[in-house]
TIDODO-960108 format. One record per residue: residue in three letters; x, y, z of N, C-alpha, C in turn. Coordinates in pm, 1 decimal. Atoms other than C-alpha are relative to their C-alpha. Layout:
     r       n.px       n.py       n.pz      ca.px      ca.py      ca.pz       c.px       c.py       c.pz
   ALA          X          Y          Z          X          Y          Z          X          Y          Z
...
// end
This chain:
     r       n.px       n.py       n.pz      ca.px      ca.py      ca.pz       c.px       c.py       c.pz
   MET     -142.8        1.1       21.1    14628.6    14405.5     4789.4       51.8     -142.5       16.5
   ILE      -58.6      132.6       -7.4    14830.5    14089.5     4727.2      102.3       -1.9      112.6
   GLU      -93.7       14.4     -111.1    15012.4    13978.2     5042.6      132.3      -54.6      -51.7
   SER     -132.0       43.1       45.1    15387.2    13928.6     5001.3       23.3     -148.7       25.1
   SER      -17.9      141.3      -29.0    15356.1    13578.3     5148.6      -76.9      -90.4      -97.2
   GLU       76.6       79.5       94.7    15114.3    13465.5     4874.7       84.5      -32.2     -122.9
   ILE      -66.2       36.5      124.1    15240.3    13281.3     4568.6      -55.9       88.1     -110.1
   GLN       41.4      -87.1      108.2    15232.6    13515.3     4272.1       52.1      -52.5     -132.7
   THR      -40.5       27.4      136.7    15249.2    13461.2     3900.6       13.1      134.7      -67.7
   ALA      -25.2     -129.4       63.7    15393.1    13741.6     3691.1       13.7      -16.6     -150.4
   GLY      -15.2       -1.6      144.5    15404.6    13838.7     3328.5        0.5      141.8      -50.8
   GLY        0.1     -131.8       61.0    15402.9    14123.9     3085.8       18.1       -9.1     -150.3
   CYS      -15.1       -8.9      145.4    15461.3    14238.3     2732.2      144.1      -32.6      -40.1
   ALA     -132.1       36.7       51.6    15764.1    14164.3     2510.7      107.6      102.0       34.5
   CYS     -101.9     -102.9      -25.5    15938.5    14497.4     2574.1       15.3       34.4      147.8
   GLY      -10.2      -23.5     -143.7    15874.4    14505.0     2951.2      -69.5      125.5       49.5
   ALA       69.4     -122.6      -41.3    15671.7    14827.4     2954.0     -122.8      -30.2       85.4
   ILE      118.3       41.7      -75.6    15365.5    14641.2     3090.3       38.6     -121.1       83.6
   ARG      -24.9      111.1      -91.4    15401.1    14415.4     3394.6     -123.9      -19.8       86.5
   TYR      113.3       33.0      -85.4    15133.3    14236.6     3596.1       38.0     -115.4       91.7
   ALA      -13.3      116.3      -87.8    15101.3    13981.5     3875.4     -139.9      -40.4       44.5
   PHE      123.2       46.9      -62.4    14821.6    13766.2     4012.1       35.3     -109.0       98.8
   SER      -22.8      101.8     -102.2    14792.3    13537.3     4310.4      -99.4     -113.5      -19.1
   GLY       90.1      114.7        7.5    14640.0    13193.7     4331.4        5.0      -70.1     -133.8
   LYS        7.5       80.2      121.9    14554.6    12940.0     4066.1     -107.8       54.9      -93.3
   PRO      105.0      -39.3       93.8    14358.6    13014.9     3747.7     -130.6      -74.5       28.2
   LEU      131.5       62.4      -15.6    13986.0    12943.4     3763.7      -24.8     -101.6     -110.2
   VAL       17.3       86.3      116.9    13982.5    12792.5     3416.2      105.0       42.0     -103.7
   THR      -95.8      -27.3      107.7    14224.5    12765.1     3124.3      -55.6      -58.5     -128.7
   PHE       56.9       48.0      125.6    14136.4    12725.6     2758.0       67.8       65.8     -119.0
   ASN      -38.8      -59.9      126.8    14218.0    12793.1     2395.5     -127.7       51.1      -64.8
   CYS      118.2      -58.5       64.6    13970.2    13029.2     2230.6       27.1       14.3     -148.9
   HIS      -15.5        0.9      145.6    13926.0    12981.7     1856.3      -96.7       96.1      -69.4
   CYS       94.4      -95.0       62.0    13676.5    13266.2     1799.3       76.1       91.4      -96.8
   ARG      -63.1      -86.6      100.2    13743.1    13502.9     1509.7       64.6      122.1       64.2
   ALA      -59.6     -116.3      -66.3    13810.2    13794.7     1746.9      137.1      -35.7       57.6
   CYS     -130.0       43.6      -52.7    14090.3    13597.5     1917.1       97.6      -30.8     -112.9
   GLN      -87.7       24.7      114.8    14226.3    13485.0     1581.2       59.0      131.5      -51.3
   ARG      -48.2     -130.4       48.7    14249.1    13846.4     1469.2       93.9       66.9      100.2
   ALA      -82.5      -64.0     -104.0    14395.0    13965.5     1801.6      139.5      -61.7        8.0
   THR     -128.7       67.8      -10.7    14672.6    13705.0     1794.8       70.4      -16.5     -133.6
   GLY      -57.9       27.4      130.8    14725.8    13670.4     1421.4       28.7     -148.3      -18.1
   SER      -23.8      143.4        1.9    14705.4    13295.5     1474.4     -133.1      -74.4        9.0
   THR      119.4       83.8       -2.4    14459.7    13009.3     1521.7      -87.4       22.5      121.8
   SER       75.6      -11.3     -124.4    14357.2    13091.6     1877.0       77.1       85.1       99.6
   SER      -66.3      -64.1     -112.7    14437.1    13263.5     2202.2       -9.9      -95.4      118.2
   SER       -0.6       87.7     -116.2    14540.1    13054.8     2500.0      -12.3       87.4      124.4
   ILE       43.5      -90.6     -106.5    14382.4    13205.2     2812.4       -0.7      -68.9      135.9
   LEU       17.6       39.9     -139.5    14397.0    13176.0     3191.5      -97.5       99.2       60.6
   SER       95.1      -87.7      -68.3    14093.5    13316.3     3370.0       34.9        2.2      147.2
   VAL      -34.9      -14.9     -141.4    14188.3    13454.5     3710.5      -98.6       97.0       64.4
   PRO       89.4      -95.7      -66.0    13978.7    13635.1     3970.2       52.6      143.2      -17.6
   LYS      -39.0     -139.0       22.0    13982.7    14006.1     3889.4       63.1       60.9      125.5
   ALA      -51.1      -53.6     -126.2    14049.5    14081.0     4258.0      144.8      -41.0       25.8
   SER     -137.3       45.6      -23.2    14379.3    13886.5     4243.8       98.9       55.4     -102.3
   PHE      -83.9      -51.7      108.9    14512.4    14060.2     3929.7       40.9      144.0       27.9
   ARG      -51.1     -135.5      -21.6    14733.2    14368.6     3964.5       91.9       40.7     -113.6
   LEU      -90.2      -60.7       96.3    14890.5    14586.9     3700.7      114.0       61.2       80.7
   MET     -114.9      -42.6      -79.2    15240.8    14647.8     3835.6       76.8      115.2      -64.9
   ARG      -72.0     -105.4       70.5    15390.0    14873.0     3566.6      -64.3       24.5     -136.1
   GLY       46.2      -36.5      133.3    15276.0    15059.3     3258.2     -149.3       21.6       -7.3
   GLN      141.0      -25.4       26.8    14946.5    15160.0     3112.5      -32.5      -56.4     -138.1
   PRO       28.8       59.2      130.8    14821.4    14927.6     2838.3     -103.8       80.2      -77.8
   ARG      104.7      -53.6       86.5    14618.8    15050.9     2543.7     -112.2     -101.9       -2.2
   GLN      117.3       87.5        2.2    14272.6    14906.4     2497.9      -68.8        8.7     -135.0
   PHE       82.2        5.4      119.8    14062.3    14799.5     2205.8     -116.6      -92.0       30.7
   VAL      119.1       79.2      -29.8    13705.8    14672.7     2239.1      -46.8      -70.9     -126.8
   THR       55.0       79.7      109.3    13585.8    14390.8     2016.6     -125.2      -70.6       50.8
   THR      114.5       83.4      -35.9    13274.8    14176.6     2012.4       39.9     -143.9      -24.9
   GLY      -33.5      141.2       12.9    13344.0    13810.4     2078.6     -110.4      -76.5      -69.1
   ASP       99.7       83.7       66.7    13161.4    13527.5     1905.6     -119.9      -27.9       89.0
   SER      111.9       16.9      -92.7    12945.2    13501.7     2219.0      -95.8      118.7       -7.3
   GLY       79.3     -122.4        6.3    12814.3    13851.1     2141.7       38.2       99.8      107.6
   GLY      -44.3      -88.1     -108.1    12976.5    13997.1     2454.0      118.7       85.4      -41.1
   LYS     -111.9      -91.1       26.0    13223.5    14286.5     2453.5      125.6      -52.3       70.0
   VAL     -130.2       39.9      -52.3    13590.4    14204.5     2505.5       91.4      121.4       -7.4
   GLN      -92.7     -113.0       -7.6    13819.2    14484.3     2622.1      141.0      -57.8        2.7
   ARG     -133.9       57.9       14.3    14163.0    14376.4     2496.2      104.4      103.3       40.0
   HIS     -106.5      -87.9      -49.3    14466.6    14526.9     2671.1      132.4      -47.2      -59.0
   PHE     -125.4       33.3       66.2    14798.0    14540.0     2488.1       99.9      113.2       17.8
   CYS     -104.9     -100.7      -14.0    15129.8    14725.3     2494.1        0.3       91.5     -122.1
   ALA       -3.6      -97.8      108.7    15131.0    15044.7     2288.4      137.2        5.8      -66.0
   ASP     -135.5       -5.3       55.4    15507.5    15012.3     2237.0       31.8     -120.9      -87.5
   CYS      -37.6      120.6       75.7    15554.6    14650.1     2125.9     -119.4      -73.7      -62.1
   GLY      120.2       61.1       56.8    15193.2    14549.7     2048.4      -41.4     -132.7       62.1
   SER       31.5      129.6      -60.7    15193.5    14240.2     2270.7     -136.0        0.9       69.1
   PRO      123.2       14.2      -77.1    14846.7    14127.6     2386.5       34.8      -52.0      138.9
   VAL      -36.6       35.5     -137.0    14852.0    14095.7     2766.1     -118.5      -59.1       76.7
   PHE      117.3       50.9      -70.5    14502.2    14053.8     2913.7     -125.4       61.4      -58.0
   SER      129.1      -50.6       45.3    14132.8    14108.2     2846.6      -98.5        2.1      115.6
   LEU      113.9       -4.9      -92.0    13823.2    14203.2     3042.4     -123.7      -25.9      -83.6
   LEU      120.0       38.2       73.7    13489.3    14054.8     2935.1     -123.0       52.3       71.4
   THR      119.1      -56.0      -63.6    13157.6    14227.8     2997.7      -88.6     -108.7       59.6
   SER       86.7      107.1      -49.7    12981.5    13894.2     3046.1       59.3      -72.6      121.5
   TYR      -65.7       59.8     -116.4    13233.0    13787.7     3315.5       79.0      109.8       70.7
   SER      -62.1     -119.4      -57.3    13304.1    14107.9     3505.9       89.8      -27.5      120.1
   ASP      -81.3       31.0     -118.1    13469.6    13928.0     3799.5      129.4      -74.3      -32.9
   ILE     -123.8       67.1       37.8    13755.9    13773.8     3598.5       86.7       88.9      -88.9
   THR      -93.8      -57.0       96.0    14063.6    13885.5     3409.9       49.9     -116.5      -83.9
   ALA      -44.7      103.8       92.5    14151.2    13679.5     3102.9      143.9       31.7      -40.4
   VAL     -142.9      -23.4       23.2    14531.7    13661.4     3096.0       45.5      -81.3     -121.2
   VAL      -56.1       69.5      116.0    14704.3    13574.6     2768.3      116.8      -86.0       48.6
   ALA     -100.1       92.8      -53.8    14910.8    13264.8     2852.6      140.6       31.0      -50.3
   ALA     -132.8      -28.8       55.2    15198.1    13365.1     2622.9       65.8      119.9       66.9
   SER      -57.5     -117.0      -67.6    15244.2    13684.1     2829.0       58.7      -33.4      136.9
   LEU      -57.3       41.7     -128.2    15341.2    13485.0     3141.6      152.7       -2.5       -9.8
   ASP     -145.4       12.0       -2.1    15706.7    13503.2     3242.9       41.7     -144.4      -25.7
   ASP      -25.7      141.8       21.7    15699.9    13122.7     3251.6     -130.4      -66.3      -42.3
   PRO      125.1       61.3       45.1    15415.1    12991.8     3034.2        5.4     -152.2       -9.0
   SER      -14.9      144.6       17.6    15548.5    12633.7     3040.9      -95.4      -82.2       86.0
   TRP       90.2       74.3      -88.9    15316.5    12529.5     3327.2     -146.4        6.4      -44.6
   HIS      139.0      -17.1       46.2    14999.8    12644.1     3145.2      -48.8     -125.8      -72.3
   ARG       63.1      116.6       62.2    14770.8    12354.8     3050.9     -145.8       33.5      -29.6
   PRO      140.3      -26.6       33.0    14450.8    12440.0     2862.0      -87.9     -119.5       34.4
   MET       95.5      104.0      -37.5    14146.7    12246.8     2982.5      -92.4      -38.9     -115.4
   ALA       94.4       24.1      109.2    13946.5    12274.3     2658.4       27.4       95.7     -114.8
   ASP        3.1      -88.9      116.0    13912.8    12427.2     2313.2     -140.8       54.5      -12.0
   LEU      130.3      -66.0        9.5    13629.0    12681.9     2288.2      -18.1       66.7     -136.3
   PHE       38.4      -62.8      125.8    13448.6    12831.7     1988.4       64.1      -70.5     -119.6
   THR      -59.7       79.1      107.4    13572.7    12549.4     1768.1      -81.0        7.2     -129.4
   ALA       80.3      -17.1      121.7    13287.5    12617.7     1524.3       65.5      100.9      -93.4
   ASN      -67.2     -101.8       81.5    13502.8    12908.4     1405.0      148.4      -29.1      -19.2
   ALA     -140.7       36.6       19.0    13836.6    12726.1     1407.7       30.9      -11.2     -149.1
   GLN      -43.0        8.4      139.0    14029.9    12739.6     1083.4       31.3     -145.6      -36.3
   PRO      -24.3      139.5       38.5    14064.5    12416.3      883.5      146.5      -41.8       15.2
   TRP     -142.8       29.3      -15.7    14443.6    12440.0      918.0       45.0        4.2      146.1
   ASP      -28.4       -2.6     -143.4    14423.1    12462.1     1298.6       17.8     -143.5       49.3
   ASN      -28.5      134.6      -52.0    14585.9    12154.1     1454.3      -23.0       -2.1      149.6
   MET       35.1        3.6     -141.9    14401.4    12136.0     1785.8       45.1     -130.4       63.9
   ASP      -38.0      117.1      -78.2    14511.1    11895.5     2057.1     -121.2      -93.9        5.9
   PRO      115.3       91.0        0.3    14284.5    11590.9     2006.5      -40.0      -47.3      139.6
   ALA       31.1       45.5     -136.1    14302.0    11511.6     2380.2      -88.4       97.9       76.4
   LEU       80.9     -100.3      -71.5    14123.4    11834.5     2480.9     -146.6       -8.5      -39.7
   PRO      142.2       -8.6       34.8    13744.3    11855.0     2502.0      -23.2      118.8      -92.7
   LYS       31.3     -104.7       97.8    13596.2    12062.2     2218.0     -141.9       48.6       20.2
   PHE      132.6      -60.5      -12.0    13305.6    12305.1     2245.1      -17.9       96.8     -116.6
   ALA       26.5      -85.0      116.0    13151.3    12470.0     1939.2       -7.2      147.3       38.4
   ALA        5.3     -137.8      -51.7    13093.1    12781.6     2149.4       78.0        2.5      131.2
   THR      -67.5       -7.0     -130.9    13175.1    12832.2     2516.8      -27.2     -125.5       81.9
   PHE       28.9      112.1      -88.0    13170.4    12590.0     2809.8     -150.6      -12.5       17.8
   PRO      144.8       13.8      -20.9    12820.3    12441.9     2851.1      -40.9       44.5      140.0
   GLY       54.2      -38.8     -129.9    12602.5    12569.9     3129.8       14.1      139.8       21.9
// end
């Protein structure tokens, strides 16, 4: 359980039916350019904050789920609002101890700073990635 004295970050879907909170700082932040994220967002990428699964709490609502296969070959359980369709968070089979929060679903996404661009091998030619960010054809090395 998240202690009331801990700093929390909150977010949710566009209509407010789904609400979540997590405590602490993200473990890693990135833009994912894989085809599954492109399809899920309808855009060039998905901007993600990976947070410890133990710090993430669903506060309101019950998101719908859809399982896709990411470019890594791992299963991605995407959670979204059944009412407004907003993507909110994902669970990845290859990283069972994290929750991948969609940065745009944060109440205040202005502080989010991606650390890198991942799966750039599948980026679209019209994608204008930040040239200052490190680029990885697949995932982070190692």
